[in-house]
N, C-alpha and C positions, 0 to 999 in steps of 0.2 A: 718601049715604054708602056705600050698598049698591054703586052703579053705581061708585064710585070703588075699591071694594076688588075687583070683578070685573076691573075695568081693569090693577087692580096684579097680581091672580092671572094674568090672560090673558097682561101682559108677562113674568111669572116662568115662565110656561110655555113662552113663546117662546125666553126667554133659555136655558132648560134644555135645549130642544130643539138650540138652537145648540151647547150645550156638550156635549150628548150625540153630537151628528153629529161635531163635531170630534173628541171622544174617539175615536168609532168610526172615524173617518177616521186618527187619528193609531195606533190600533192595528192597522189593515189595513195601514199603511205600514210599522210595525214587524214585523208579520207575514211581509210581503214581504222584509224587510231580513234576518230571522231565516232564509227560506228561500234567500236568495242566500249568505248565509254559509254555510249548511248545504251549499248547492252546491259553494261554494268549499272547505271543508274535506274533502269527499268527493273533488272532484278533486285537492287536494292529497296527501290520503291515498294515492291511486291512482298520484299522481306518485312519492311515497316507494317504494310498493311496487314500481313499477317500475323505480325508480332501483337500490332495494337488490336486485332479483332481477339486473339488469343487472351491477351493481357484483360479486354474487357470481360471475355467469358469468364476469367479467373476472379476478377473483382466481382462479378455479378454471383458466382458461385460460392463466394466467400462473404456473401451477404450485402455487398455494396459499400458506398460510403467510406470514410477513412479507413474503417477495419478490413473492407473487402481490397481496398489498394495495399495497405500494409501485408495482407495475407497472400496477395499474388506478387508482392516482391518477394517476401521470404519463403515462398512456395508452399504455403499451406492450402488445402483445398476442403471441399464439402465433407471427406472422412476423416479429416484432422482433429476435429474436436471430439468426435466419438470416441477416440483414441487416447485423448489427453487426459492424465490423471490429476486428482487435486494436489497441489505442491506446497509442501511444507519447506520452510527456510528460515534458520536461526540468524537475526540481524544482530552484528555486533558493532557497536561504536566504541573505536577505541581513543584512549586519550593517557599517554604517559604509561604505555606499555600495559594499561587495565581496561577492562571491558566494562565501562561505568554503563553502557546502555545495551541491554541485553532484551531483546523481543523474539517470541515465538511468532511467524508470520504464515498464514495460509491463503491460498487463493484457488479457487474452484471456477475454470472457466465454464462449466456446463451450468451452473447453477446462479454464476456470476457473484458469489458471496466471498467476503474475505474477512479475516479475523487478526486481531494482534492481541498476543498476550506478554504484558511487560512482566520480567522477573526481577526484583530488586537486587542491586549489585551486592548487598551484604548477606543473600540467601546461604544459610548454612547448608553445606554440601560434605562435612567431614562424618567421621565415623565415632569419634570420641568427644562428647561435649565437656570432659573433665579438663583435657588437654588440648582444647581448640586453641587454633591460632589464626591470625590475619589470612593464611595460605587454605583456610578452611572456608573462604566467602566465595562464591562463584565467579566473582569478576577477576580471580585470582588464577582460576585454571587456564586462562588463555596463555599465560606465560608458559605452561608446559605445552599445550598444542591446542589447537581448535577442536579437535575431535575428543578432546576431555571434557571441553564445554558442552559438547553435543550430547556426549554419555549422560553428563549431569542433568541437562534439559529433558533428555528423553526419561531419565529416571524420575524425574519429579513429575512430570505430565502423562507420562505412560503412551507417550506417543513417539514412535521411531522416528527420529530426526536425524538425517545425512547430510543435508545441505547447509552451508554457511554463508554469510556475506560479510566480511569485515569491512566496514565502512570508515573512512577517516573523514574528520569532520570538515576538510576541505570541501568534499565532494557534497555538501549540503550548502556549503557558501557557494560554490559554483552553479549550482543547480538553480538555487533562487535566483541568483544574478542573470542567469539564462532564460529565464521565463520573465523577467522583468519585475521581479520583487514576488512576495506573498503577503495577501491581506489576511491578519491574525488578529485576536483579540486577546490581547496579553492580559494574563489575569491580575498581575498587583505589579506595582512600581518596584523596578529592580536596578538596584545601584550596587555595583560590584567590580573590583580591579585585582588582577594577579598579575604581577610583572613579569614573573617567571614564565607564566603561560601565555604571555600577551595575550590576555583576556581583559577586555574593558566592556563591563556592560552598564548601560546608563539608558535605561528605558521605561517610559512612563506607561502606567496601565491603560488600556483602552483598544479599541478596532482601529488596527492602521497597517499601511502597507510597510513590509520589512525587508531590507535589502539582505544579501547573505551575511554579511558580517554580524548585522544585528540580528538576524535569525538565529545565528550560531550562539550569542550570547544567550538568548531567550532558553534556547532548549538544553542549556549546559548550566544555566542558574540553579544555584541551591539555597543561598540566603546573600543576605545584604552585607555591607560593610561593618555596620552595626550590630550585626547578628540575628536580625530579624529575617522571617523568611516566609513561606507559604503559612496561613492559617490552618489550623488543626482540622478544620471540617474540609479544607481543600486537600489535606492529605500531607502536611507537614511538610518538611525539608525534602528528603529523599521520594517518597511518594507522590507527593506534590510536585516533583520535578518530572517524575515518570508520567504523571497526569497530563503535564504540559506536552512532553514530547508526543503522547500519543495523538492529543489534539492537534497538535501543529502538523505532525505527519498526514492526518486526515487532510487538514487544509491544503498541505502541498500537493497531495495525490489529486484532490478535486482541481486545485488550477494548473497543475501540470497537463493532466488530460483535456484541457482545451484544445478544439480543432486548430488554432492558430500557431501552437505548440509542435504539431506533427512534421512540421517544416524544420524543426531543429533537432530532428531526431540524430543527426551527425555530431552534434554538440553533446547530446546526451551518452553518447557511446563513447566520445573522447573521455568525459567525465569518468564512466564507468570503467575504462580501461586505464585511466590513470590514479584513481583513488579507490578502486573495490577490489579487495583480495576473495576469491570465492574458488569453491571446490566445483560449481557448477560448470557442466557444458554450454558455452553458449550456444550451440548448435539445436539444444534443447529447449534454453530459454526463448529463443527465438519464435518458436511455436505457440507460444502464449501471447505475444505481443499484438496480434489482431484482436483477441479477444479483451485484452488489458485495456486498451482503449476505450472500449465502451464500459467501462466500470463505471458504476454509481457509487459515490461514497457512501450514501445512505444505506447501502448493504454491507457495510464494514463494521463488525462488532469488534468492541475493544475491552479489555478488562485486566487486572492486576492479579498476580500470585495471591492468593488469600493468606495472612499470616498475621505475626505481630514482632514487634523489636523485642531482643532478649538480649542477655548477658550470658554467656558462656566464660567462667573465668573471670578475666580482666578485660575481654573482649566484646564488644556489640557486634550482634547479627540479627538477621530476620529468619525467623523460623517460620517455615511455611505451614498450613494446615492440610493435612492429606485428605481429609475428609471433604471439605471445602474446594480444595484443588481439584478433585475430582467432579466435583459438580460444575466448576466454572469451565473444566476443560470440555466436557458435554455440552454446555451452553455455546460455548464457542467455536469448536471444532467439532462437534456432532458425536454421535455415540448412541448408546442406548436412550437417552434423553435429548437427542438432537431437537431443535426448534427450526423446523422446516419452513426456510423462507420468510422469517419474520422482517428481516431488512431494518432492525433496529440496531442503533448505536449505542448499547447499554453500558453503562461503568457498571459492573457487577462488583459487589465488594461484600465483605463478611462482619458489616458493624450494624448490622440491622439490630432493633431491638429485641429483648427477649420476650419468649410468647410465653402469657399466663395460661394454665391448663383450665382457668375458671372463666376464661374468655371465649365462650362457645354461645352464638345466638340461634334462634330458631331454625335457621337454615344448616347449622354446623359445618359452614363453608369459611376456612380460613384463608385471607386475601393478604399477599404482600404487596405495597403499595409504594412504587418509586417514580418521583419526579422528575422527568426529563426535559422539564421548562425550566425559563428564566424567571417564571410566575411563582411566588410563594403560596399564593391563595389557591392556586391549583390543586395541591395537595390537599388543602383543608376542604376546599370544596368535594371533591371526589369522595374523600373520606366520610364525610357527611351523606352524602348520596347513598354512598354503598351500605352504610350502618343503618340508614333509614330504609332500607329495603331488606335487610336480613342479614347483609354479609358481615363478617366478623374480619375487621382490618387487624391484624395482628402485629403487623411490621411496616414501618414506613421510613424513607429514605431519600436522600437525593441522588442522581444520576447524571451522567453527561448529557449532554442537551441532544434530543433526537426529534424527528419530524413526524413519526408516526406513532399512535397511541396503540400500543400492543396488548393482547391478553394471552398469557400464558397458562395453559390447562396442565396442570403437573400432577394430578390425581383422577384423571379420567372422571372429572364432572360432568354430570348429563348435559346434553346438547341445550336443554330447555335453559338452565342456568345461564349457561355460556351465553347465549341469544338475548338473555334479559340482561347480561351487562354489556352487551353491545348497545342495547335500546337505552340503558341508564348514561353511558358514556355518550351515545350518539355517535361512536367511532369505534374505533378496533381492528387491528390485524390479528385474527386468531392463530394459535399456533400450538404445539405440544412441546412440554420441556420435561426435564429430568424429574424424577419424582421426590418428594421432600416428606420427612416425618411429620412436619407443622405446618406446611403450606401446601394450598390446595390450588390457588390461582395467584399468578404474579401479574400485576398491571402495571406497565409502565407508560406513564403519561407523555403524551409528544406534543409538541408544539399546535399540532391540528386539533387540539381540544379545546 
């Protein structure tokens, strides 16, 4: 009996030793695993620290702030800006297979200047006026190809345009809603319905917050249900709509570029991919993003292709003025008559008054005066001041609202007279502009006057 108990005890001890040995082995294995995990965590932590340091350095190299963060994310560096050229792109708004909104846009990341030139949809691009048809309107060219529209715009402006963005109106709706709406001063009461296009526009005039659908209606509006439209002084039906579109895009850009919207970049990218057709390479576009977020809309210049409504045969067209087009292209996009850094948002038109050859005062300096304020008396007051000091105000007109008063020297007027103008106005950003046969100085009155 005793021997049997000893055998059982010995057997139990052997089994316990096996269990202890197995536990010891498992413990040792777990210890090694813990050490490996600890090493991995340390390496990971070091990697994170190195990445954070490098990211911080890149942010600093890219100028810091939001622009610096975006620059670090997309991979730009301190040398990127030096190699970025001014970019041109034709913006096309599509509706029923026609491009009713056509704008030539430019952006220079070095100077932080941008420009928009509206090209009326009925602009004649045909060769034979006697046999003209609706297919000779620029908004019909997209039905052939976007490249045909690019060619026509390049021929009209003299600028070689190779990039286009075809934007569905849904992109506008989604973008406005993404940023929580856009505050905009609607110029007139708008009341229009089109059941086929599912377009319902019922908006009162005045400064208000527009949601996406309402904003779409405002920029597409041409006339009311009763046939009334924008007043002639605003531009009439089509030109008035173009003017509203430029003003709204300016407001949209200003409110989109606010810091709180940077976190919505993913949403913007989704909208772009789903609603924009372009021939531009996304890898090229991303290099401009860090600089675009710092853009100030006061540096946005806007204008419309100069010309007039005409009839060729039975069809209505818009005939552009080649001489005036050359001038406005130089004003907006540069060239021999480039305005360097004036930063005004000027609504340049060809509807100025005719100059009389007899209207020359003792200074012999002809002045064009544009009112960029909501104050009608500003034009009258400045005109009186200038004439009282010997300047000949030969042309006056209204223009888009702008914050900075600008003095544009068009014919190398001597510095003393320009300095005197600054004193008379008590304001003024001085710049040079393209030459004119009958204008020596253009003054744009800003709200700072």
